[in-house]
C-alpha positions in Angstrom: 3.4 75.3 10.1 0.7 74.0 7.9 -1.8 76.4 6.1 -5.1 77.0 7.9 -8.2 75.2 6.6 -10.3 77.0 4.0 -13.5 78.0 5.5 -16.7 76.6 4.0 -18.0 73.6 2.5 -15.1 71.2 1.0 -13.9 72.0 -2.5 -15.3 69.8 -5.1 -13.3 66.9 -6.4 -11.2 67.7 -9.6 -12.9 65.5 -12.3 -10.4 62.8 -13.4 -8.7 63.0 -16.7 -9.4 66.9 -16.8 -6.2 68.9 -18.2 -5.5 72.4 -17.1 -5.8 73.6 -20.9 -9.6 72.3 -20.5 -10.2 74.2 -17.5 -9.0 77.4 -19.0 -11.0 76.5 -22.1 -14.4 76.1 -20.0 -13.5 79.4 -17.9 -13.2 81.4 -21.3 -16.4 79.8 -22.5 -18.3 80.9 -19.3 -16.9 84.7 -19.7 -17.8 84.4 -23.3 -21.4 83.4 -22.5 -21.5 86.4 -20.0 -20.2 88.6 -22.6 -22.8 87.6 -25.2 -25.5 87.6 -22.4 -24.3 91.3 -21.8 -23.9 92.1 -25.4 -27.5 90.9 -26.1 -29.0 92.5 -23.2 -27.5 95.6 -24.2 -28.5 95.5 -28.0 -32.2 94.7 -26.4 -32.1 98.0 -24.1 -30.8 100.0 -26.9 -33.5 98.7 -29.4 -36.3 99.6 -26.9 -34.7 103.1 -26.8 -35.0 103.3 -30.5 -38.7 102.5 -30.5 -39.3 104.9 -27.8 -37.9 107.7 -29.8 -39.8 106.5 -32.9 -43.1 106.6 -30.9 -42.2 110.2 -29.6 -41.8 111.1 -33.3 -44.9 109.4 -34.5 -47.0 111.3 -31.8 -45.6 114.6 -33.3 -46.4 113.5 -36.4 -42.4 113.8 -37.6 -42.6 110.7 -39.6 -39.7 110.7 -41.4 -37.7 111.4 -38.2 -39.3 108.2 -36.9 -38.5 106.0 -39.7 -34.7 105.6 -39.0 -35.6 104.7 -35.5 -37.7 102.1 -36.5 -35.2 100.6 -38.8 -32.7 100.4 -36.0 -35.2 98.7 -33.7 -35.9 96.1 -36.8 -32.1 95.3 -36.8 -32.8 94.1 -33.2 -35.8 92.3 -33.6 -35.9 91.6 -37.6 -38.6 88.8 -37.6 -41.1 91.0 -35.3 -44.5 91.3 -37.7 -45.5 94.0 -35.6 -42.5 96.1 -36.0 -42.4 95.3 -39.6 -46.0 96.5 -40.1 -45.0 99.6 -38.2 -42.2 100.2 -40.3 -44.6 99.9 -43.6 -47.3 102.2 -41.8 -44.7 104.8 -40.9 -43.4 105.0 -44.4 -46.7 105.4 -45.8 -47.8 108.2 -43.3 -44.4 109.9 -44.5 -45.6 109.5 -48.2 -42.8 107.7 -48.8 -44.6 104.9 -51.0 -42.3 103.5 -53.1 -41.1 100.2 -50.9 -44.3 100.4 -48.7 -45.9 97.3 -50.7 -42.7 95.1 -50.3 -42.7 96.1 -46.6 -46.5 94.8 -46.3 -45.7 91.5 -47.8 -42.6 90.7 -45.7 -45.1 91.8 -42.6 -47.6 89.0 -44.0 -45.1 86.2 -44.4 -43.7 87.2 -40.7 -47.4 86.6 -39.6 -48.8 90.3 -39.2 -52.6 90.5 -38.9 -54.5 90.2 -42.1 -56.9 92.6 -41.3 -54.0 95.2 -40.3 -51.9 94.3 -43.8 -55.3 94.8 -45.5 -56.2 97.9 -44.2 -52.5 99.1 -45.2 -53.2 97.8 -48.4 -56.5 100.1 -49.0 -55.1 103.1 -47.5 -51.8 102.8 -49.7 -54.1 102.3 -52.8 -55.9 105.5 -51.8 -52.8 107.6 -51.2 -51.8 106.5 -54.7 -54.6 107.9 -56.1 -57.3 105.0 -55.9 -59.7 106.3 -53.5 -62.8 105.8 -55.6 -62.0 102.0 -55.6 -61.6 101.4 -51.5 -63.5 104.4 -50.1 -66.4 102.4 -49.2 -64.1 99.8 -47.6 -62.5 102.3 -45.8 -65.6 103.5 -44.5 -67.0 100.5 -43.0 -63.6 100.0 -41.4 -64.2 103.2 -39.7 -67.7 101.8 -38.3 -66.3 98.2 -37.5 -63.1 99.1 -36.0 -63.2 102.4 -34.3 -59.9 102.2 -33.1 -58.7 102.7 -36.7 -60.8 105.8 -37.2 -58.2 108.4 -37.1 -55.6 106.3 -39.0 -58.1 106.1 -42.2 -59.5 109.6 -41.4 -55.9 110.9 -42.1 -56.0 109.5 -45.7 -59.8 110.2 -46.2 -59.4 113.8 -45.5 -56.3 114.2 -47.6 -58.2 113.0 -50.6 -61.5 114.8 -49.7 -59.7 118.0 -49.4 -57.5 117.9 -52.1 -60.8 117.1 -54.2 -62.8 119.9 -52.4 -65.5 117.6 -50.9 -65.2 119.8 -48.0 -68.5 118.9 -46.2 -67.4 115.3 -46.2 -63.8 116.0 -45.1 -65.2 118.4 -42.1 -67.5 115.5 -41.1 -64.4 113.3 -41.0 -62.5 115.6 -39.1 -65.1 116.1 -36.5 -65.1 112.3 -35.9 -61.0 112.3 -35.7 -61.0 115.4 -33.2 -63.7 113.4 -30.8 -61.3 110.6 -30.9 -58.2 112.3 -30.5 -58.8 115.9 -29.0 -55.2 116.8 -28.6 -54.4 116.1 -32.4 -53.1 119.4 -33.7 -53.0 117.9 -37.1 -56.8 117.4 -36.8 -57.3 121.0 -36.0 -55.3 122.5 -38.5 -57.1 120.5 -41.4 -60.3 121.3 -40.1 -59.3 125.1 -40.0 -58.3 125.0 -43.8 -61.5 123.5 -44.3 -63.5 126.1 -42.4 -61.7 128.9 -44.0 -62.8 127.4 -47.8 -66.2 127.2 -46.2 -66.1 131.0 -45.3 -66.5 129.9 -41.8 -64.1 132.2 -40.4 -64.9 131.9 -36.8 -64.6 128.1 -36.9 -61.3 128.5 -38.5 -59.9 131.0 -35.9 -61.1 128.6 -33.0 -59.2 125.7 -35.0 -56.0 127.5 -35.8 -55.9 128.9 -31.8 -55.9 125.3 -30.8 -53.1 124.4 -32.9 -51.1 127.6 -31.8 -51.9 126.4 -28.2 -50.9 122.8 -28.9 -47.9 123.6 -31.1 -46.7 127.1 -30.4 -43.8 126.5 -32.7 -46.0 126.4 -35.9 -45.2 130.0 -37.2 -46.8 129.7 -40.3 -50.4 128.8 -38.3 -49.5 131.6 -35.7 -49.3 134.1 -38.9 -52.6 132.9 -40.5 -54.3 133.0 -37.3 -53.1 136.7 -36.9 -54.1 137.5 -40.0 -57.8 135.9 -39.8 -58.1 137.8 -36.4 -57.4 141.1 -38.1 -59.9 139.9 -40.9 -62.6 139.4 -38.4 -62.4 142.7 -36.4 -60.1 141.2 -33.8 -57.0 142.9 -34.2 -56.3 143.2 -30.4 -56.1 139.7 -30.4 -53.6 139.3 -32.9 -51.0 141.8 -31.1 -49.2 139.4 -29.1 -49.1 136.7 -32.3 -47.5 139.3 -34.5 -45.5 141.4 -31.8 -43.3 137.8 -31.4 -43.5 137.1 -35.1 -42.4 140.6 -36.3 -39.3 140.7 -33.6 -38.2 137.2 -35.1 -39.0 137.7 -38.8 -38.8 141.5 -39.1 -38.1 141.3 -42.8 -41.0 138.8 -44.0 -43.3 140.6 -46.3 -46.2 138.6 -45.1 -45.3 139.4 -41.5 -44.8 142.8 -42.1 -47.9 143.1 -44.0 -50.2 141.5 -41.2 -48.5 143.8 -38.5 -48.9 147.2 -40.4 -52.8 146.2 -41.3 -53.1 145.3 -37.4 -52.0 148.5 -36.5 -54.2 150.1 -39.1 -57.0 148.5 -37.8 -56.5 149.6 -34.2 -56.3 153.2 -35.4 -52.3 153.2 -35.0 -51.7 154.7 -38.5 -48.4 156.3 -37.8 -47.1 153.1 -36.2 -48.4 151.1 -39.3 -46.8 153.6 -41.7 -43.4 153.1 -39.7 -43.5 149.4 -40.1 -43.9 149.6 -43.8 -41.6 152.4 -44.4 -39.0 150.7 -42.4 -39.5 147.6 -44.6 -39.0 149.7 -47.7 -35.9 151.4 -46.3 -34.2 147.9 -45.4 -34.6 147.0 -49.2 -37.5 144.6 -48.5 -39.7 143.0 -51.1 -42.7 144.9 -52.2 -45.3 143.1 -53.8 -48.9 144.6 -54.9 -50.5 144.1 -51.1 -47.7 146.0 -49.3 -48.2 149.0 -52.0 -51.5 148.6 -51.7 -51.4 148.8 -48.0 -49.5 152.3 -47.9 -52.4 153.4 -50.3 -55.0 152.6 -47.8 -52.8 154.4 -45.1 -52.6 157.6 -47.5 -56.5 157.5 -48.1 -57.2 157.0 -44.6 -54.8 160.1 -43.5 -56.7 161.9 -46.2 -53.6 162.1 -49.0 -55.6 161.3 -52.0 -52.8 162.0 -54.3 -50.6 159.8 -52.6 -53.3 157.1 -52.3 -54.5 157.2 -56.2 -51.0 156.7 -57.1 -50.1 153.9 -54.6 -53.5 152.1 -55.2 -53.3 152.2 -59.2 -49.8 150.6 -59.0 -51.1 147.9 -56.7 -54.2 147.4 -58.8 -51.9 147.1 -61.9 -50.1 144.3 -60.5 -52.9 142.5 -59.2 -55.8 143.6 -61.2 -58.3 140.7 -59.5 -57.5 141.7 -55.9 -61.0 142.6 -54.5 -59.6 144.7 -51.6 -57.4 146.7 -53.7 -60.0 147.1 -56.4 -62.5 148.5 -53.7 -59.9 151.1 -52.3 -59.1 152.5 -55.5 -62.9 152.6 -56.1 -63.3 154.4 -52.9 -60.2 156.8 -53.6 -61.6 157.7 -57.0 -64.9 158.5 -56.0 -63.5 160.7 -53.2 -61.5 162.4 -56.0 -64.6 163.1 -58.1 -63.7 160.7 -60.8 -67.3 159.2 -61.0 -67.1 157.3 -64.2 -64.0 155.8 -63.3 -65.2 154.8 -59.9 -68.5 153.5 -61.4 -66.6 151.0 -63.7 -64.7 149.7 -60.9 -67.9 149.2 -59.0 -69.0 147.0 -61.7 -66.1 145.0 -61.5 -66.8 144.6 -58.2 -70.2 143.1 -58.7 -68.9 140.8 -61.1 -65.9 139.7 -58.6 -68.8 139.2 -55.8 -71.0 137.2 -58.1 -68.4 134.8 -58.9 -67.3 134.7 -55.2 -71.2 133.7 -54.7 -70.9 131.0 -57.5 -67.8 129.5 -56.2 -69.7 128.9 -53.0 -72.5 127.1 -55.0 -69.7 125.0 -56.5 -68.2 124.0 -53.5 -71.2 123.1 -51.8 -72.5 121.3 -55.0 -69.3 119.0 -55.2 -70.1 117.2 -52.3 -73.2 116.0 -54.0 -71.7 115.2 -57.3 -68.1 114.3 -56.7 -67.4 112.8 -60.0 -68.9 116.1 -62.0 -66.0 117.2 -64.1 -68.1 120.1 -65.3 -68.1 121.7 -61.6 -64.6 121.2 -61.1 -64.1 123.1 -64.5 -66.5 125.8 -64.0 -64.7 126.5 -60.6 -61.2 126.3 -61.9 -62.3 129.2 -64.8 -63.7 131.2 -62.1 -60.3 131.2 -60.2 -58.2 131.9 -63.3 -60.8 134.6 -64.3 -60.0 136.3 -60.6 -56.3 135.9 -60.6 -56.1 132.9 -58.8 -54.1 130.6 -61.0 -52.7 128.1 -58.3 -56.5 127.1 -57.3 -57.6 127.3 -61.1 -55.0 124.8 -62.2 -55.8 122.8 -59.5 -59.3 122.5 -60.1 -58.8 122.1 -63.9 -56.4 119.5 -63.2 -59.3 117.5 -61.1 -61.8 118.0 -64.0 -59.2 115.9 -66.1 -58.8 113.6 -63.5 -62.4 112.6 -63.8 -62.6 113.0 -67.5 -59.4 113.3 -69.4 -61.1 114.4 -72.6 -63.3 117.3 -70.7 -63.3 119.9 -73.3 -63.9 123.2 -71.1 -60.9 122.3 -68.9 -58.6 121.6 -72.0 -59.8 125.0 -73.6 -59.2 126.9 -70.3 -55.6 125.4 -69.9 -54.8 126.2 -73.3 -56.0 129.6 -73.4 -54.4 130.3 -69.7 -50.6 128.8 -71.1 -51.2 130.7 -74.1 -51.8 134.0 -72.4 -48.7 133.4 -70.0 -46.5 132.6 -73.0 -46.0 129.0 -71.9 -47.2 127.6 -75.8 -45.4 124.3 -75.0 -48.0 123.5 -72.2 -50.8 124.9 -74.2 -50.0 122.4 -76.9 -51.1 119.2 -75.5 -54.6 120.7 -74.6 -54.9 122.1 -78.3 -54.1 118.4 -79.6 -56.9 117.2 -77.5 -59.4 120.1 -78.6 -58.1 118.9 -82.2 -58.9 115.4 -82.1 -62.4 114.6 -84.1 -63.2 112.1 -81.3 -63.5 114.8 -78.8 -65.1 117.6 -81.0 -68.9 116.7 -79.7 -68.0 116.2 -76.0 -69.6 118.7 -73.5 
């Protein structure tokens, strides 16, 4: 019996002279081609997943997290100019500036937009301390290309905040949030600026928005709670502090905020229990926690304990206005009129300094290159027990004029007073130079 016929169309004739070995090679080639296509497709799928992961990280402003995802995507598409530009931009936004210039040169060679690479050059220059050279161009670009507004505002506001040009920074931040109303970073920065302009209601509103957008930001939750207590909204701080204290009961800042909140609400026993529990657990007791115990004792009428605690707190932090005021009140109630009057005069001096700092901050916007304003502000901060702010302002004065004598004088005296003659020496050397003797 013969085999049944094969259904379907007739089989093609075997090509003349084709050996079985060639047929096998052709078959293997076809399989290899299919495998390569599958591999290439899988690699592109993987690259797309890396790009999506990078986009999520960038949206969350986690630029360091985004960088390896972008590097992986570039391994798939190494000659994509937009991807090369994104790699450079993300490194810059992560403040990893070392190889950004080389990445931008590569993006240009690959054909990236000249306007975009020029913008990145200017933003990079600003981040490296050259804002004065490119500020006008960046502001012009904001007007000409509104889509770049936020990208530029990120850099401008960083530098404006660093140099305390607060009114200009706030204007930039208002424009930022008009264009990106759900960007938590804009609200965080604007709240910081509002605080330093003593606009506490605006700072509270902005920090509320940050917490709503990013409830994981515990540092912002704590600062919001502190401002709510400070501005007579202690009841609003209770949910924030209940959660923070439950998770971080040993954090001195959380303990202090929670105790102050309970005291402001009239819950004196509960406030005392928070502080006593912290002490019993061996927690750190800085001057503010000691002072808070003193204020509780003062409110409870235990004037002996209040005076003892407030004196100790004041000894540790002699320029803290709240501690000074509480001690002055305690001494006044104890009939120690002369000492109370002396503290009242000290408080007047502190208040005058506070008013003057407000004037200086306002004036800086109109005179951004005046080292005298920065130097005076730095001296006020140092005098009031705020060395970090004082050193920052004096440093800004020297950025504007490296030979500015009042700044060098203040820094030399500060470092000598705090037992760091090695840091005072360079400032004394400048002051001793004949060419600086007549400078203002």
